[in-house]
N, C-alpha and C positions, 0 to 999 in steps of 0.2 A: 169920348172917357173909351176908353182902348180898353175889352175885356179878354186879358191876361188869365189863363185858367188852367194851365201845365206850363211844362221846361218842358218841348220835344224833343232834344238835343242838349245835351249839355255844351259840347263846342258847335264855335256860332261864327261864321264869316259873315260878311261881303260875296264872298264866292261861293255860300253851301244856299244864302236865299234865291239864289236867282234860281227858275225853273229849274227843271232835272231832266238831263240832256236829253234828252226825248224829244224834247219840245225846240231842246231852241231855235232850231231851223226848218222845226214843221207849220205850216200854214195853222193862219188863227185860225180856221174854218175849224181841222181836224179837231185843234185841242180846249175850242170850245166845246164842237159836241162830246168829246174826251168828258170835260170837265160835262155839261147834260145832264148825258146821260149816267152820270154819280148822281144830279141834280148838290149838285154844287153851288153852285152862283148864275146868275140872271147874268142875261149875254151885260146890261146893259151898269153893269159890279164892274166883269171881265175884263170892259171896255178900261172905266179909271181908273181899275187897278194897275195896267197899264201902264200910266201913267211913273209905275216907280222906275222907270228905267229913267226918267230925268237925273236923281242920285244915278249917277258909280258907271263905270266901262266894262267892257267886251272885250275876253279875249280872242286874237286872232284867228284861233281855230274852229269858234263857233262864227265867224261869218265867208273868213277865204273864200265860201263857193260862189258869193254870187261876184265875186273878181273871176274866175274861169271861163265867163266868157259873156255877154255881153246882155246884164238885166239893166230889160226897159221900167224896171220901177226903181231906178237906180240915179241918180245925175249925173254925170259922166263926171266932175269940177270935182262932185264926194268919193266919185270909185275911183282917184286917182289919191284921196287922200286914203281912203282906206287898203284906196294900193299901199303908199311909200307906211304905213303901219308897219303892212304886214311881211316886208319886208327884212324886219326883225325877228321874223320868224313868230311862228302859231301861238306863243304865251305871250308874245306885246298888246299892248293894250291901247283902244282906243273911249275913247268916249262917247258916252248912251245920246252925248247933247251936249254947245260950245259954255253950259251953266252946269258939266255934271257933279257939281258941289250946293248947290244950290238945287233948294225941292219949291221947282219954279212951273212953267209949260211952256217950259222955251225946250223940251222935244217935241210933245205934240206941233210946237210952230216948221221942226227943225223934216217933220214926217208931211208936210205940207211942203215943202223945198225937198221933196224924194231923195231928202238925208237920215234916211229909217237905218243904224245900221246893219239892226238883222234881217232877216226876212220877215219876220214874224211878228216886226214891228213896223218895216215900211207897210204889208197890209193891211193891217189899218187903212188904210188912207188908198188905197190902193181899190181895194171892196168899196163897190159903191153901198152896202151893207151897216160899214163903221164908218164910213168919208164924214156921216155927218155930228159923230161925236169930237172925229179929231178939228171940226171945224170950230165943234161948238168950245172943244177945251182949248185951247190956239187962242181963240176969240176973248175967252170968257175962263182968265186964271180963278176967281174966284166961286165959280161953274165947277171947278175940275177941283178945286182944294174941298168943297162941300166932296163931293161923286166922292173923293179916295179917302178920306174918310169915311161916309158908311160902306165903303167895300173894307175896312181897316176893319171893321165892327162887325161885320160879314164876315169872315175869315174867322176873325178870331171865333170866333163861338163852332165855327166846322165840325163839327165829329172831334174835340175833345179828346188829347189821347194820357194816362199817363201810366202811373208804374204798376198799376191795380188792372186797367185792361187795354191795357196795349204796349209798348213799346219804348221808354227813352232811350235815346241815343248816345252812344258815347260821341260819336261821329254824325252828325247827316248825314252826311253821304255814302253810312256803311252799315250794316244790320249788325247791332249784336254778336 
Protein backbone atom coordinates (compact mmCIF):
# COMPACT_ATOMS: atom_id res chain seq x y z
CA UNK A 1 0.00 0.00 0.00
CA UNK A 2 1.31 3.44 -0.93
CA UNK A 3 1.33 5.99 1.87
CA UNK A 4 0.16 9.32 0.45
CA UNK A 5 0.71 11.96 3.13
CA UNK A 6 0.05 15.14 1.21
CA UNK A 7 -0.86 16.68 -2.09
CA UNK A 8 2.43 18.00 -3.50
CA UNK A 9 0.63 20.00 -6.17
CA UNK A 10 -2.92 20.70 -7.22
CA UNK A 11 -2.39 20.31 -10.96
CA UNK A 12 -1.03 16.88 -11.90
CA UNK A 13 -0.57 15.61 -15.43
CA UNK A 14 1.53 12.82 -16.90
CA UNK A 15 3.98 15.44 -18.14
CA UNK A 16 4.29 16.96 -14.65
CA UNK A 17 5.13 13.56 -13.20
CA UNK A 18 8.11 13.09 -15.54
CA UNK A 19 11.55 13.80 -14.11
CA UNK A 20 12.72 17.39 -14.05
CA UNK A 21 13.98 18.63 -17.43
CA UNK A 22 17.58 18.75 -16.22
CA UNK A 23 17.57 14.98 -15.79
CA UNK A 24 15.80 13.99 -19.01
CA UNK A 25 18.95 13.45 -21.02
CA UNK A 26 21.57 13.41 -18.31
CA UNK A 27 23.52 10.30 -17.60
CA UNK A 28 22.07 8.00 -15.00
CA UNK A 29 25.35 8.28 -13.11
CA UNK A 30 24.81 12.02 -12.61
CA UNK A 31 21.17 11.49 -11.63
CA UNK A 32 21.96 8.73 -9.15
CA UNK A 33 24.83 10.67 -7.61
CA UNK A 34 22.61 13.70 -7.04
CA UNK A 35 19.90 11.63 -5.34
CA UNK A 36 22.37 9.63 -3.26
CA UNK A 37 24.14 12.80 -2.11
CA UNK A 38 20.81 14.03 -0.76
CA UNK A 39 20.22 10.59 0.84
CA UNK A 40 16.94 10.22 -1.04
CA UNK A 41 17.00 6.65 -2.32
CA UNK A 42 19.17 3.59 -2.61
CA UNK A 43 20.54 2.55 -5.99
CA UNK A 44 18.37 -0.58 -6.25
CA UNK A 45 15.21 1.39 -5.56
CA UNK A 46 16.08 3.85 -8.34
CA UNK A 47 16.49 1.10 -10.90
CA UNK A 48 13.12 -0.38 -10.06
CA UNK A 49 11.56 3.08 -10.07
CA UNK A 50 12.91 3.76 -13.58
CA UNK A 51 10.47 1.07 -14.71
CA UNK A 52 7.75 3.72 -14.47
CA UNK A 53 8.77 4.37 -18.07
CA UNK A 54 6.85 1.24 -18.96
CA UNK A 55 3.93 3.69 -19.09
CA UNK A 56 3.64 6.78 -21.22
CA UNK A 57 5.45 8.65 -23.93
CA UNK A 58 8.32 11.07 -24.45
CA UNK A 59 8.28 14.20 -26.58
CA UNK A 60 10.76 14.30 -29.43
CA UNK A 61 12.45 17.32 -27.89
CA UNK A 62 13.62 15.12 -25.00
CA UNK A 63 15.46 12.58 -27.14
CA UNK A 64 16.22 14.12 -30.56
CA UNK A 65 19.81 14.81 -29.47
CA UNK A 66 20.40 11.05 -29.80
CA UNK A 67 19.66 11.28 -33.54
CA UNK A 68 22.07 14.06 -34.54
CA UNK A 69 25.07 11.72 -34.59
CA UNK A 70 25.61 7.99 -34.48
CA UNK A 71 24.71 6.72 -31.02
CA UNK A 72 26.28 3.27 -30.53
CA UNK A 73 23.85 2.51 -27.70
CA UNK A 74 20.85 2.95 -30.02
CA UNK A 75 19.66 0.24 -32.41
CA UNK A 76 19.82 1.59 -35.97
CA UNK A 77 16.29 0.51 -36.89
CA UNK A 78 14.93 2.02 -33.69
CA UNK A 79 16.85 5.24 -34.47
CA UNK A 80 14.91 5.38 -37.76
CA UNK A 81 11.65 4.99 -35.83
CA UNK A 82 12.62 7.86 -33.53
CA UNK A 83 13.61 9.99 -36.53
CA UNK A 84 10.19 9.38 -38.13
CA UNK A 85 8.55 10.47 -34.88
CA UNK A 86 10.64 13.63 -34.77
CA UNK A 87 9.81 14.52 -38.37
CA UNK A 88 6.50 15.80 -36.93
CA UNK A 89 8.31 18.26 -34.61
CA UNK A 90 9.59 18.52 -31.04
CA UNK A 91 6.16 17.88 -29.53
CA UNK A 92 5.64 14.59 -31.39
CA UNK A 93 5.22 11.69 -28.97
CA UNK A 94 7.10 8.39 -28.88
CA UNK A 95 5.96 5.58 -26.54
CA UNK A 96 8.64 4.38 -24.10
CA UNK A 97 7.86 0.81 -25.15
CA UNK A 98 5.46 -1.21 -27.31
CA UNK A 99 2.88 -1.53 -24.52
CA UNK A 100 2.92 2.04 -23.24
CA UNK A 101 -0.56 1.74 -21.71
CA UNK A 102 0.22 -1.46 -19.78
CA UNK A 103 2.28 -1.76 -16.62
CA UNK A 104 4.66 -4.61 -17.43
CA UNK A 105 8.35 -5.34 -17.96
CA UNK A 106 8.37 -4.66 -21.73
CA UNK A 107 10.34 -1.45 -21.08
CA UNK A 108 13.26 -3.51 -19.73
CA UNK A 109 13.08 -5.90 -22.69
CA UNK A 110 13.26 -2.88 -25.01
CA UNK A 111 16.50 -1.81 -23.29
CA UNK A 112 17.99 -5.27 -24.02
CA UNK A 113 17.33 -4.60 -27.73
CA UNK A 114 18.89 -1.08 -27.48
CA UNK A 115 15.46 0.49 -27.88
CA UNK A 116 15.59 2.90 -24.96
CA UNK A 117 13.98 6.19 -25.95
CA UNK A 118 15.92 8.44 -23.56
CA UNK A 119 19.67 8.37 -23.04
CA UNK A 120 19.11 7.89 -19.31
CA UNK A 121 16.92 4.85 -20.05
CA UNK A 122 19.44 3.13 -22.31
CA UNK A 123 22.27 3.88 -19.89
CA UNK A 124 20.63 1.45 -17.48
CA UNK A 125 21.56 -1.37 -19.84
CA UNK A 126 24.85 -0.09 -21.25
CA UNK A 127 26.36 0.49 -17.82
CA UNK A 128 27.92 -2.67 -16.34
CA UNK A 129 26.89 -1.39 -12.90
CA UNK A 130 23.17 -1.51 -13.76
CA UNK A 131 22.89 -4.12 -16.52
CA UNK A 132 22.10 -6.93 -14.08
CA UNK A 133 19.01 -5.07 -12.85
CA UNK A 134 17.76 -4.65 -16.43
CA UNK A 135 18.36 -8.33 -17.18
CA UNK A 136 16.61 -9.44 -13.99
CA UNK A 137 13.55 -7.26 -14.57
CA UNK A 138 13.37 -8.19 -18.27
CA UNK A 139 13.25 -11.89 -17.42
CA UNK A 140 11.30 -11.73 -14.17
CA UNK A 141 8.25 -9.47 -14.27
CA UNK A 142 7.16 -10.50 -10.75
CA UNK A 143 10.51 -9.32 -9.37
CA UNK A 144 10.10 -5.98 -11.15
CA UNK A 145 6.55 -5.59 -9.80
CA UNK A 146 7.68 -6.32 -6.24
CA UNK A 147 10.71 -4.01 -6.38
CA UNK A 148 8.67 -1.25 -8.03
CA UNK A 149 6.06 -1.49 -5.29
CA UNK A 150 8.82 -1.16 -2.67
CA UNK A 151 10.23 1.84 -4.55
CA UNK A 152 6.83 3.56 -4.59
CA UNK A 153 6.40 3.07 -0.86
CA UNK A 154 9.83 4.57 -0.18
CA UNK A 155 9.19 7.50 -2.53
CA UNK A 156 5.92 8.17 -0.71
CA UNK A 157 7.81 8.53 2.56
CA UNK A 158 10.48 10.96 1.31
CA UNK A 159 10.58 14.42 2.85
CA UNK A 160 6.84 15.01 2.52
CA UNK A 161 5.83 18.68 2.44
CA UNK A 162 2.48 20.20 3.18
CA UNK A 163 1.23 23.77 3.41
CA UNK A 164 2.74 24.10 6.92
CA UNK A 165 6.32 23.07 6.13
CA UNK A 166 6.56 23.61 2.39
CA UNK A 167 4.72 24.84 -0.64
CA UNK A 168 1.73 23.14 -2.21
CA UNK A 169 2.11 24.14 -5.83
CA UNK A 170 -0.81 25.13 -7.99
CA UNK A 171 1.15 23.73 -10.95
CA UNK A 172 4.00 21.25 -10.32
CA UNK A 173 6.20 22.91 -12.95
CA UNK A 174 6.10 26.40 -11.42
CA UNK A 175 6.80 27.93 -8.04
CA UNK A 176 3.68 29.77 -6.83
